[in-house]
N, C-alpha and C positions, 0 to 999 in steps of 0.2 A: 505494499501501501503506498502511495505516494505521499510525502507530507507537504503538497504544495503551498497548503493554506498556512501552512507553520503550526502545524496543531497536532503533536505527537497521538498517535490512537488511545484512549482512551484517559486522556489529559485535559484538563479543562482550561490551561494556562494558553493562552493567545498570541504567538509570537507576532504576527501581522504587523502592529504597532511600532513595538521597540526595535525588530530589526526589518520593518518597512523597505523593500527595494534591495536587500543584500543578501539574501540566501531563502531558499524554497525548502531547505532541510534543516532541520533543529542542529547541525553540526558545524562547529569550527574549527578550523585546522590550526592548529596551534604553531605561533614561529619558532621554529629551533635553530637558532643561531649556531656559525659553526661547521655550516653545510647541510643537516639535513633538508632542510627549506629550500627550495631549487622555483626556477620559473615552472619547470615541469610539472612540479608537484601542485602548486599553484591553479595552475591551468587545469589540470586533472580534476583535482577536486572541486572546482569553479564549475565544470561541465557536467558534473554528477548533482549541483544545485546547492554545494557547500559554501561558504565563506573562509577563504585560506587568505593565510598572512606570509608575506616575506617577513625575514629577520636581517634588519639593519645591524644588528649587534655586529661589532668587531670588522665592517666594512667601510670601507671610505665613501664618502657621497657619491662620488662617480662610480663605483660600483653597484650600490643602492639603483641610480637612476639608470643602470645600463639594465637591471633586472627589471625594475618598475616598465622598462619599455619593452622589454621581452615578453612578458608576461602581457601587456595590451597589442603585442603584435600577433599574441595566440588567442586570445578572448576579449569581448568586452562585455563580458562578468565582471561584476563589484570583486574589488579583492582588498586586503589591508596588508599595513607596515607597522614592524613594530620597532620601537627605542628603545636603549638601554637610558636612562636618566643618568647624567652623569653625578656621581659622588664627590667624596672630598677625600682629598691624599691619608693615608694610612695614619694611623694618631700615634701609635706605638710603634717608634720605629727600631726601637731595640727587639723586641718582638717579633718584626720582620728580619731584622738581619739574622737573627739567632735562627728563625725558618730557613733561611738560604743556606745557611751552613749547614742545616741538617739535609738540605737537599744536595748536598756535593757528592756523596756516594753513589745517589741514584744517575747525577749526570757526568761521573765517573764511568759507572758502567756500561750508559749509552755512548761515552763515546764525545758527547757535547757540552758545550759551556752552558751557563744557564743566562736566559735573558737577563736583559735590564730590566729592574724590577722599578720601572717608572709608572707616574701616573696620566693620565692625560685623558679627554674628556670625548673619546670616540667620537671627532667630529661632529659634535654637537650642532655649531649653528651652522654647517654646510649642509647636514642631513634634513634642517628644520626646511632650510630654504631650497632644498628639490623638492621636498614633499610641498609647499606653496605651490613652486610652480610648475609641478606636476601633479595635483593634487590624487590621491588615492581615496575608497569611500570612506575606509577608517584608517586613522593611525591608533594605535595603542601603545601605552607606554608600562615600562618594567623597569623595577629598582627605586621607584619613586615616581613623584608626582610633580609636573610642571608648573609654573605660576600662570597665573593667572591669565596673563599677557599671551605666553604662549598658545592655553588650551586658546583662547579668543579669538588671535588671528587663525588658526586652524580652522576653528568653527567658522569664519567669515571664508575660509577658501571653500566651504562647502564640505569639509570633512567631518566625520561622526569622531569625536575622541574618547578612546578608551582607557580606563587605567587598572594596572593590576594591584592587588589588594589581598593581603594576608591576614588582615583583622579587622575588626568594625572602627577601630581609629583610621586606619589608614583610610577606609573607606568615605568616612565622614569627611576627610581632609580633603580627597580628591571631589568628594560632591559639591564640596564649598568653594573648589574653583572652577566649577564650572564643566565636568565631565559629564559626559552623553553616557556610560553605560561602564559596568565593574567588572573586571573579569576576577573572579574569588577564588583563589587558588587555595586548595587543599593540599593538608600534609604528603598526601599520598603522589604528588606532582613528580615527575623527571626533571631531570636538569634544575637549573638555578630557579632556587624560591625567589618571590618576587618581593621580600622583605624591603622598604623603604629605606634601613640602614643594613649595610653589611655585618652588622656586629650584632644584629636583632637577633633571637635564637627564634626561629621559625615555629609558631602556634602549632601546637599538635591537635588542635580542635577540630576535628573529623569535620569533613567538606558540608555532608547538609544540616549538621548542625551552625556551621561558620555562615551559610548561607541563610538560616532563618536571622544569627546575629546581625548579620548585615544588611538584610533586611528592614531589621529594628530601627537602624538609622538614618537611613536612605529608601527612596522608594525608585532610584534608579533601576533600568534593568539589568540583572546580572544575569553574565556567562560562568557557567562553572565550569572549574577546571582541576583536575588531581585524581589520577585512577582511573578515568573512564574510559574502557574498553570495550563497553557490549550497549546492543541496545537496551537491556534492562537497567546499567548505567545512565543513558540516558534521562530515559525514563522517572528512574529515582531523582536526579537532578533536576529534574524539571517540576516534579511532585513537592520537591522543598523548597522550590519557589525561582528557579533558573529559567530564564527566555531562552537559553540554550546549552549546548556543553561543547566546550574546548576539548580538543582532544590532539595529543602530541605523541604518546607513546605508541598508540595501535597504529600511526603511519611510518614509522622509524623503519621498517622492514622492508618498503612497498618499492616497487620496483621506480617509482617515480623521484623516490627520497635520495639525497645526495650521503646519506650515512656513510660512515666509513667503514665497506667489505667486514673487516675484522667487527667492528661494532654490533654490525649485522647479526654475524656468526654468533656473537657474543649471547647476545639475546635468548637464543634458542639451545646455546651451551649448558646441559646440565650440572654443569662444573662450576657455572654461576647460580647459586642457591637463595641468593639475597639482594635487596638495596638498602642503602642507608646516606643519610646527609651526612656531607664531607666538607669543609672547608680547605680538603688538601691541596686540590690543582688549582685553584683559581681565588682563596682568600674570600669567597663569599660559600654561603651555606648551597647545597646542589647535591639532589638525590642521583647516586649513580648505581650500578651491579658492584655490589664490595669485592675490593681485589686487593692486594697484595700493598701498592702503593697507601690505599685509603689505610689498610690496618695499619702499615709504618707510619703514618700520620696524621695519626689523630687530633695533634694538639693546634693543627695551621690556626696563625693568627687571620683574624679580621681587617684583610687589607687588600682589597679590588679596587683597581684592577694589575696592582704590583707584584700579587701571586702568579694571578694570570698571565702576565707577561714573563714572568721569571720559568714557568714550568713550559711555555709554550714549546721552545728548541724537545725539551724532555720529551713532553707529548710527542711531539711529530716523529722525533729518532724510533720513539717506541713501536708507535704503528709501523714504521717503516722495517722495523726488525721483529716484526711479529709478536710484540712483547705485551698483550693485554693487561698482563700485570701492573704495568704502567700506563695505561693509557686512561683518560675519563671516560667511563662508558655509562653515559648520562641514560636513564631509563626510570619510568615510571614504577610505581608497585605493582601495576598489573602487567607488565612486561612481559609474562608468558603467553600472554593472548594475541601477543604482534603477531601477524603473520606477514607473509608475501605476497599476497592479493595485490593486486592492482586499486588506487586510489579510490577508484570510482567503486569500485565493490565495496572499500571498507567504511565508504561513506554510504551507502545504501544500507549495509546491513548498522550499522550503528541508528541509521535513520527506522530499521523496522521495517525497510522493502519498499 
């Protein structure tokens, strides 16, 4: 059954108003920075009726413009772009220095040097300019909420603005600054948690309770995220108050994703039995498959993007050497349900046919 009217069978929540013109399915394909989110994935998911996002994180503004152009050349459907909100340089420089020293044996084993543990704003101003010059349907933000002026400028360009939140306090702040919708990220989500501060402890509140807690402080449309891998998961999220479900891990193994082949294989490898949240790879809390690197470095400091830049050569060398013990294998709690089906089939399965 097609959900063209924006209504899941048996569900009373009507998506037509909050997501009008964006999607005919109750599925949003999450932005997955670092490679998995490709123009091909966005185009394939859009053809199936989902709203899909490009990931601007770790890209230059020029690279982002090229990806947006590629999507527009492949589809006239709406799509979104996710942007990382810059934080501040690491506060505890001594802790960062100690961690870098701790990483030296890993670098030596892989025959590389650690990267420069510097800070930058991920080409923030240039990316905003690119988005305003060629507006996508939606721009979502992660790692914080931009100021009222930024949100107002995007909305004036006809862009809907969503903000990723992990707690009611973050939701209230985003609503006060003019956001149009909230991506409510529960603890089962793969990759980076969307906490506004790198030092924040990710809330352990279950997604369905978090949706209710956020709905108590704002009437904005909510997009549920975190551990959603099946149609029953989507239905449950909408029953809890979401207008749609945002899924990332469900698409990691599909042929249109740019997920590294070793990463795809690890998701199905019985040797990997659990996920956990770690700062070891980037200095920000992120959920991935538990491997040696995570276990060896349990006390990484809150220092993003400094740790990300420091470990980048190490992670690249590990991938080249086939060393999954030192790769960041991001995955949500439901990773075993990820399949190699084409993106369009996954969208249909999540939507209920």
